[in-house]
C-alpha positions in Angstrom: -27.8 11.4 -1.2 -28.2 13.5 1.9 -26.2 13.4 5.1 -29.1 11.5 6.8 -29.3 8.8 4.1 -27.9 5.4 5.0 -24.7 4.4 3.2 -24.3 0.7 3.1 -20.9 -1.0 3.0 -20.2 -4.7 2.2 -16.8 -5.8 3.6 -15.2 -8.8 1.9 -12.9 -10.5 4.3 -12.9 -10.4 8.1 -9.2 -10.3 8.9 -6.6 -7.8 9.5 -6.9 -5.7 6.3 -10.4 -4.7 7.3 -10.0 -4.8 11.1 -6.5 -3.8 11.9 -3.3 -5.4 13.2 -0.2 -4.7 15.3 1.8 -4.4 12.0 -0.6 -1.9 10.4 -3.7 -2.2 8.2 -2.0 -3.6 5.1 -2.1 -7.3 6.1 -4.6 -9.4 4.1 -7.1 -11.8 5.7 -7.4 -15.4 4.7 -10.5 -16.3 6.7 -14.1 -15.2 7.1 -14.9 -17.3 10.2 -13.8 -14.6 12.7 -16.3 -12.0 11.4 -18.8 -12.4 14.2 -16.0 -12.0 16.7 -14.8 -8.9 15.1 -18.2 -7.3 14.8 -18.9 -8.2 18.3 -15.9 -6.0 19.4 -17.2 -3.2 17.2 -20.7 -3.5 18.7 -19.4 -3.7 22.3 -17.6 -0.4 21.7 -20.8 1.2 20.4 -19.2 1.9 16.9 -21.8 3.6 14.9 -23.1 1.3 12.0 -22.3 -2.1 13.3 -25.4 -2.7 15.4 -27.3 -4.2 12.5 -24.3 -5.7 10.6 -24.8 -9.1 9.1 -22.4 -11.9 8.2 -22.5 -14.0 5.0 -20.2 -16.8 3.8 -19.9 -15.4 0.3 -21.1 -12.7 -2.2 -23.9 -14.8 -3.5 -25.2 -15.5 0.0 -25.1 -11.7 0.7 -27.1 -11.1 -2.4 -29.8 -13.5 -1.2 -29.7 -12.3 2.3 -29.6 -8.5 2.1 -32.8 -6.5 1.8 -33.3 -3.9 -0.8 -32.7 -1.2 1.8 -29.4 -2.9 2.7 -28.0 -3.1 -0.8 -24.4 -1.9 -0.7 -23.3 1.4 -2.1 -19.7 0.4 -1.7 -18.0 -3.0 -1.5 -14.5 -3.2 0.0 -12.4 -6.1 -1.2 -10.2 -7.1 1.8 -9.7 -10.6 0.5 -6.4 -12.0 -0.8 -5.4 -11.2 -4.4 -5.8 -14.9 -5.6 -9.7 -14.5 -5.3 -9.9 -11.6 -7.7 -8.6 -10.1 -10.8 -9.8 -12.8 -13.2 -12.9 -14.2 -14.9 -12.0 -17.8 -13.7 -14.4 -19.2 -11.1 -13.1 -18.6 -7.7 -10.8 -15.8 -8.7 -13.7 -13.5 -10.0 -14.8 -11.6 -6.9 -15.1 -8.3 -8.8 -17.3 -9.8 -11.4 -19.4 -11.7 -8.9 -19.9 -8.4 -7.0 -20.8 -6.4 -10.1 -23.3 -9.2 -11.1 -25.1 -9.3 -7.8 -24.7 -5.6 -7.0 -24.5 -3.8 -10.3 -24.9 -0.2 -8.7 -22.1 -0.7 -6.1 -18.7 1.0 -6.3 -15.7 -1.3 -5.7 -12.7 -0.5 -3.4 -10.0 -3.1 -3.9 -6.8 -3.7 -1.9 -3.4 -4.2 -3.6 -2.1 -6.0 -5.5 -4.9 -6.0 -8.0 -4.6 -9.8 -8.4 -2.3 -12.7 -8.2 -3.0 -13.9 -11.7 -1.9 -12.6 -15.0 -2.1 -8.8 -16.0 -3.9 -9.7 -19.2 -6.7 -11.4 -17.0 -6.9 -8.3 -14.9 -7.1 -6.1 -18.0 -10.2 -8.2 -19.2 -11.8 -7.7 -15.8 -11.1 -4.0 -16.0 -12.7 -3.8 -19.4 -15.8 -5.6 -18.2 -16.2 -3.3 -15.2 -15.6 -0.2 -17.3 -18.3 -1.3 -19.8 -20.7 -1.8 -16.8 -19.9 1.8 -15.6 -18.7 0.4 -12.2 -16.6 3.0 -10.2 -13.4 1.5 -8.8 -10.6 2.7 -6.5 -7.5 0.8 -5.5 -5.8 1.0 -2.2 -2.5 2.8 -2.9 -3.1 5.0 0.0 0.4 6.7 -0.1 -0.9 8.7 -3.1 -3.3 10.5 -0.8 -0.6 11.6 1.7 -0.4 15.4 2.0 3.4 15.2 1.4 2.8 13.2 -1.8 0.4 15.8 -3.1 2.8 18.6 -2.2 5.5 16.8 -4.2 3.1 16.5 -7.1 2.2 20.1 -6.9 5.8 21.1 -6.9 6.6 19.1 -10.0 3.6 20.5 -11.8 3.8 24.1 -10.7 7.4 24.4 -11.6 7.1 22.3 -14.8 9.8 19.9 -13.7 11.0 17.0 -15.7 11.9 14.2 -13.3 15.4 12.8 -13.9 15.3 9.9 -11.3 13.3 8.2 -8.7 15.2 6.5 -5.8 13.1 4.3 -3.5 13.8 2.2 -0.4 11.5 0.0 1.5 12.9 -1.8 4.6 10.5 -4.3 6.3 10.5 -5.0 10.0 10.0 -8.7 9.5 9.8 -10.1 13.1 6.0 -9.6 13.6 5.2 -10.7 10.2 5.6 -14.3 11.2 2.8 -13.9 13.6 -0.9 -13.4 13.1 -1.0 -16.3 10.5 1.3 -14.3 8.2 3.9 -17.1 7.6 2.4 -17.4 4.1 4.1 -14.1 3.3 7.5 -15.8 3.4 6.3 -18.7 1.1 6.4 -18.1 -2.6 4.0 -21.0 -3.1 1.3 -19.0 -1.2 2.0 -15.4 -1.9 3.7 -13.5 -4.7 6.6 -12.3 -2.8 7.7 -9.0 -1.2 8.0 -6.9 -4.4 4.5 -7.7 -5.8 2.7 -7.8 -2.4 4.5 -5.2 -0.3 7.1 -3.0 -2.2 4.2 -2.4 -4.7 3.2 0.6 -2.6 6.5 2.4 -3.1 6.7 1.2 -6.8 3.3 2.7 -7.4 4.4 5.9 -5.7 7.4 6.0 -8.1 5.0 5.7 -11.0 2.7 8.3 -9.7 5.5 10.9 -9.4 7.7 10.0 -12.3 5.3 11.3 -14.9 6.1 8.4 -17.2 5.6 4.7 -17.4 8.3 2.2 -16.9 10.1 0.6 -19.9 9.7 -2.9 -18.7 12.4 -4.2 -21.1 15.0 -2.3 -19.2 14.2 -3.8 -15.7 17.3 -5.4 -14.0 17.5 -6.8 -10.6 19.7 -8.7 -8.1 18.3 -10.6 -4.9 19.9 -11.9 -1.8 18.4 -15.4 -1.3 18.0 -17.4 2.0 20.5 -19.9 0.8 23.3 -17.4 0.7 25.2 -16.6 3.9 23.9 -13.1 4.4 20.3 -14.3 3.8 20.1 -16.3 7.0 18.1 -14.0 9.3 18.4 -14.5 13.0 14.7 -14.0 13.8 13.2 -15.9 10.9 12.7 -19.0 13.1 9.1 -19.3 11.9 10.3 -20.0 8.3 11.9 -23.3 9.1 9.3 -25.4 7.3 9.7 -23.5 4.0 12.2 -25.1 1.6 14.9 -22.6 0.5 13.8 -22.6 -3.1 10.3 -21.3 -2.0 11.4 -18.8 0.6 11.4 -15.1 -0.2 14.4 -13.1 -1.1 15.9 -11.0 1.7 17.0 -8.1 -0.5 15.9 -7.0 -4.0 18.0 -4.3 -5.7 16.3 -3.2 -8.9 16.9 -0.6 -11.6 15.1 0.4 -14.8 14.4 3.3 -17.1 11.2 5.3 -17.4 10.0 5.8 -21.0 10.8 9.6 -20.5 14.5 8.5 -20.2 14.7 9.1 -16.4 16.2 6.4 -14.2 14.7 4.4 -11.4 16.2 2.6 -8.4 14.5 0.4 -5.9 15.8 -1.4 -2.8 13.5 -3.7 -0.9 14.9 -5.4 2.3 13.5 -7.9 4.7 15.9 -6.6 7.1 14.7 -4.8 10.3 13.5 -6.5 13.5 10.6 -5.3 15.7 9.1 -1.9 15.2 8.2 0.3 12.3 9.2 0.0 8.7 11.7 2.4 7.1 10.5 3.7 3.8 11.6 6.6 1.7 11.4 8.0 -1.8 13.6 10.5 -3.5 12.6 12.4 -6.7 15.2 14.3 -8.6 14.7 17.0 -11.1 17.0 19.7 -12.5 18.0 21.8 -9.4 15.5 19.9 -7.2 15.6 17.2 -4.8 12.3 16.0 -3.1 12.4 13.3 -0.5 9.4 11.6 1.2 10.4 10.1 4.6 8.4 7.8 6.9 5.1 7.7 4.8 3.7 5.0 7.1 4.4 6.9 10.4 4.9 10.7 10.6 5.6 11.7 7.1 8.2 14.3 6.3 8.8 16.1 3.1 12.5 17.3 2.5 12.8 19.8 -0.3 16.1 21.2 -1.7 15.4 24.0 -4.3 17.6 25.6 -7.0 20.1 28.0 -5.5 19.7 26.6 -2.0 21.9 24.4 0.0 19.5 24.3 2.9 16.9 21.6 2.9 13.3 22.6 3.9 11.6 20.0 6.1 7.8 19.8 6.5 6.4 17.3 9.0 2.8 16.1 8.8 1.7 15.1 12.2 -2.1 14.5 11.6 -2.2 13.1 8.1 -4.4 9.9 7.7 -4.1 8.8 4.0 -6.4 5.8 4.7 -9.2 8.2 5.7 -8.6 10.6 2.8 -8.6 7.7 0.3 -11.8 6.2 1.6 -13.6 9.5 2.2 -12.8 10.7 -1.2 -14.2 7.7 -2.9 -17.4 7.8 -0.7 -17.8 11.5 -1.7 -17.6 10.6 -5.3 -20.1 7.7 -4.9 -22.6 9.9 -3.1 -22.2 13.0 -5.3 -21.4 12.7 -9.0 -20.5 16.5 -8.9 -17.9 16.0 -6.2 -14.6 17.7 -7.0 -12.6 14.9 -5.2 -10.8 12.5 -7.3 -9.9 8.8 -7.3 -6.1 8.7 -7.5 -5.7 5.1 -8.5 -8.1 3.5 -10.9 -8.2 -0.2 -11.7 -6.2 0.3 -15.0 -3.6 2.4 -13.2 -3.0 -0.4 -10.6 -2.6 -3.0 -13.3 0.4 -1.0 -14.5 1.9 -1.1 -11.1 1.3 -4.8 -11.0 3.1 -5.4 -14.3 6.1 -3.4 -13.1 6.4 -5.3 -9.8 6.2 -8.6 -11.6 8.9 -7.4 -14.0 11.1 -6.6 -11.0 10.5 -10.0 -9.4 11.1 -11.9 -12.7 14.3 -9.9 -13.3 15.6 -11.0 -9.7 14.8 -14.6 -10.4 16.7 -14.5 -13.7 19.8 -13.1 -12.1 19.6 -15.6 -9.2 19.4 -18.5 -11.7 22.4 -17.2 -13.6 24.4 -16.8 -10.3 23.5 -20.3 -9.3 24.7 -21.7 -12.6 28.0 -20.0 -12.3 28.6 -21.6 -8.9 27.9 -25.1 -10.0 
């Protein structure tokens, strides 16, 4: 493929994950009907590549309607996770895409599914057997700061002793833009599986070890408890307490290496940006990633030093790096760029986030029983 060759992309989903939002580009769409409006905005702005874009109601219709010259090289899955990650009809978008467009590479948003990990593993096996290239949207792996942390760990042959992660959500705007479903456990899998998954995945990526799922423990703050009544969650009034998401999840576990892990997720802040950070400890070392969604900083304390070195990355765009790396690989099999999160890798993160959610539910049930 040369620079002048067309590169065709099929976008699945016409909502915020593919076209942006005031919260950021991580919100999933639930509709396709606004696609023409969104494409109209792109065309009016003379954005290259949208002048001949077409809209279809589903993958099968796209297969029928696209010409041979328009066959996609890349399919971006910006649809909710309940439509993928399974071989069941209606939840098998990857398999439909592979069937109709067998040569296309697949880029999937997280979480990998809302079904079982076992179903997702079956899908992964089928895609692997077909030789389908996949990449999953854990974009924080592609941050320059993250890659520097990885290099430090590798170059100094460090053994990680602990990962300590915090993800504080600014919840006020999440009730707008048809995102009330985020707060309803009947519609979405909750803040750990659908949001904290990013920081959990980063813990896995840097820990150098998989989680021992049998060691996962968690406590949650529920909406029914006095501190769980948030002043600006007025949009949540129609959700029964038993189906409302926890406000705080505080989890610990062990990595198989023996290192420890701590995670705090909070639906806690009002308007504005999220507050997210990850600390990795090793013998003599402290590496801390701060503000990965905004202007990332890497804080490094080395052996024999009390002063912390701080590096600020002002022009890093992990979304661009992630997608451009995948396109390079698709277009050139000899490319030295790498997919940093495969389908199988994403399933392991999915299993860990569900283990955390389940542990929180177990502890909440025990606490309620004690109060009765």
